[in-house]
C-alpha positions as CSV (number, residue, x, y, z in Angstrom):
1,X,0.0,0.0,0.0
2,X,1.5,3.3,-1.1
3,X,-1.1,5.7,0.3
4,X,-4.2,5.7,2.5
5,X,-6.9,8.3,2.7
6,X,-9.7,8.5,5.2
7,X,-13.0,10.4,4.7
8,X,-13.1,13.4,6.9
9,X,-16.8,13.1,7.9
10,X,-17.6,9.4,7.3
11,X,-15.3,7.1,9.3
12,X,-16.6,4.0,7.3
13,X,-15.0,5.2,4.0
14,X,-11.3,4.7,3.1
15,X,-9.2,4.8,-0.1
16,X,-5.9,2.9,-0.6
17,X,-3.4,2.9,-3.5
18,X,-1.5,-0.3,-4.4
19,X,0.4,-1.4,-7.5
20,X,-2.9,-2.7,-8.9
21,X,-4.7,0.7,-8.6
22,X,-7.0,2.5,-6.1
23,X,-9.2,0.6,-3.8
24,X,-12.2,1.8,-1.8
25,X,-13.7,0.5,1.4
26,X,-17.2,1.6,2.6
27,X,-17.1,-0.5,5.8
28,X,-14.0,0.6,7.8
29,X,-11.7,-1.6,5.8
30,X,-13.4,-4.9,6.2
31,X,-14.0,-5.3,2.4
32,X,-12.2,-3.5,-0.5
33,X,-13.2,-2.9,-4.1
34,X,-10.7,-2.0,-6.9
35,X,-12.1,1.1,-8.6
36,X,-12.2,1.2,-12.4
37,X,-10.8,4.5,-13.6
38,X,-11.5,3.6,-17.3
39,X,-10.1,1.3,-19.9
40,X,-7.1,3.6,-20.4
41,X,-6.5,4.2,-16.7
42,X,-4.0,7.0,-16.3
43,X,-1.0,6.9,-13.8
44,X,-2.3,8.1,-10.5
45,X,-0.4,10.6,-8.2
46,X,-3.0,11.4,-5.5
47,X,-6.6,11.0,-4.5
48,X,-9.0,12.5,-2.0
49,X,-12.6,12.3,-0.8
50,X,-14.6,15.5,-0.9
51,X,-15.5,16.7,2.6
52,X,-19.1,15.5,2.2
53,X,-21.2,13.2,0.0
54,X,-20.0,10.7,-2.5
55,X,-17.5,12.9,-4.4
56,X,-14.0,11.5,-5.1
57,X,-11.1,13.1,-6.9
58,X,-8.0,11.4,-8.4
59,X,-4.9,13.4,-9.6
60,X,-3.4,11.7,-12.7
61,X,-0.8,12.4,-15.3
62,X,-3.6,13.5,-17.6
63,X,-5.5,15.8,-15.2
64,X,-8.0,15.6,-12.4
65,X,-10.7,12.9,-12.4
66,X,-13.9,13.2,-10.5
67,X,-16.6,10.7,-9.4
68,X,-19.9,11.9,-8.0
69,X,-21.1,8.4,-7.2
70,X,-18.5,7.0,-4.8
71,X,-16.1,5.8,-7.5
72,X,-18.4,3.8,-9.7
73,X,-18.0,6.2,-12.7
74,X,-15.3,8.8,-13.5
75,X,-15.0,11.9,-15.6
76,X,-12.1,14.2,-16.4
77,X,-12.7,17.8,-15.2
78,X,-12.3,19.6,-18.6
79,X,-12.2,23.1,-17.1
80,X,-8.8,22.3,-15.5
81,X,-5.5,21.8,-17.4
82,X,-5.2,18.4,-19.1
83,X,-1.7,18.0,-17.6
84,X,-0.1,16.1,-14.7
85,X,-2.2,16.9,-11.6
86,X,0.2,16.0,-8.8
87,X,-2.0,16.6,-5.8
88,X,-5.6,17.3,-4.7
89,X,-6.5,18.3,-1.2
90,X,-9.6,19.5,0.7
91,X,-9.7,21.7,3.8
92,X,-10.4,19.3,6.7
93,X,-13.8,19.1,8.2
94,X,-17.0,20.0,6.4
95,X,-15.4,22.5,4.0
96,X,-16.0,22.5,0.3
97,X,-12.7,24.2,-0.3
98,X,-10.3,22.2,-2.4
99,X,-6.9,22.8,-4.2
100,X,-5.2,20.9,-7.0
101,X,-1.5,21.2,-7.9
102,X,-0.2,21.1,-11.5
103,X,3.5,21.1,-10.6
104,X,5.3,21.1,-13.9
105,X,3.1,23.9,-15.3
106,X,3.5,25.8,-12.0
107,X,-0.3,26.1,-11.4
108,X,-2.6,25.8,-8.4
109,X,-6.3,25.8,-8.9
110,X,-8.9,26.4,-6.1
111,X,-12.6,25.4,-5.7
112,X,-14.9,26.7,-3.0
113,X,-17.9,24.5,-4.0
114,X,-16.6,21.0,-3.6
115,X,-15.0,20.8,-7.1
116,X,-17.9,22.1,-9.2
117,X,-16.1,25.2,-10.4
118,X,-12.3,25.9,-10.3
119,X,-10.3,29.1,-10.5
120,X,-6.6,29.5,-10.9
121,X,-4.6,30.8,-7.9
122,X,-2.2,33.6,-8.7
123,X,1.4,32.2,-8.9
124,X,2.9,35.6,-8.5
125,X,6.2,35.1,-6.7
126,X,6.4,31.4,-7.8
127,X,7.3,32.0,-11.4
128,X,9.9,29.6,-12.8
129,X,9.6,27.1,-10.0
130,X,8.6,23.4,-10.1
131,X,6.0,22.9,-7.4
132,X,6.1,19.5,-5.7
133,X,3.6,19.3,-2.8
134,X,1.0,21.4,-0.9
135,X,-0.3,21.5,2.7
136,X,-3.1,23.5,4.1
137,X,-3.6,24.8,7.6
138,X,-7.2,24.2,8.8
139,X,-8.1,27.5,10.5
140,X,-9.8,30.8,9.5
141,X,-6.4,32.5,8.8
142,X,-5.6,29.5,6.6
143,X,-2.4,29.3,4.7
144,X,-1.4,27.1,1.9
145,X,2.3,25.9,2.0
146,X,3.9,24.8,-1.3
147,X,7.1,22.8,-1.6
148,X,9.2,23.8,-4.6
149,X,12.1,21.9,-6.2
150,X,15.4,23.2,-4.8
151,X,14.0,26.6,-3.8
152,X,12.3,26.0,-0.4
153,X,8.8,26.1,1.0
154,X,6.5,29.0,0.2
155,X,3.6,30.3,2.2
156,X,0.5,31.4,0.3
157,X,-1.8,33.3,2.6
158,X,-5.2,34.6,1.4
159,X,-5.1,38.4,1.3
160,X,-8.7,38.3,2.6
161,X,-9.5,34.9,4.2
162,X,-13.3,35.5,3.6
163,X,-12.8,36.0,-0.1
164,X,-9.3,34.6,-0.9
165,X,-9.3,35.8,-4.5
166,X,-5.6,36.4,-4.4
167,X,-2.8,34.9,-2.3
168,X,0.2,36.7,-0.8
169,X,3.4,34.7,-1.4
170,X,6.3,34.6,1.1
171,X,9.3,32.3,1.5
172,X,8.8,30.1,4.6
173,X,11.9,27.9,4.5
174,X,14.8,28.6,2.1
175,X,16.0,25.9,-0.1
176,X,19.5,25.2,-1.6
């Protein structure tokens, strides 16, 4: 098992990634079902449950996939770049706020409605970097931390946490 994800509001639901693909359990891990991501299943980097409901997201080398029925059927989110989506994450708890990272193209996209609509996050201050990973603090003054290749960790803080249209970038930990 390479990765395990637990649903933030339904303790019965779990996802696990193995060499055979992504598995889902709906009964606290007693039984597992291999999910079918399609006949031409893309390489998977990351996955996440939405905060509520049956929505699932899978970050792949061809973009972000979404299931609205608990992993039975999958669709590519066409409004996002059709490029390697390295990571998808949701703000913990009942939040509908989500972020997806497209590392090679230096893009972060944000949704405030559980993944229905996505808007690009300004990458001002991150130009020319390769972005590797994100982490999000779970409070009202939330901050998004982004790890870059060889340049350190950057803090992206919403200019206005209630609106968060733009993000202020500052270096948190210097790299080489």
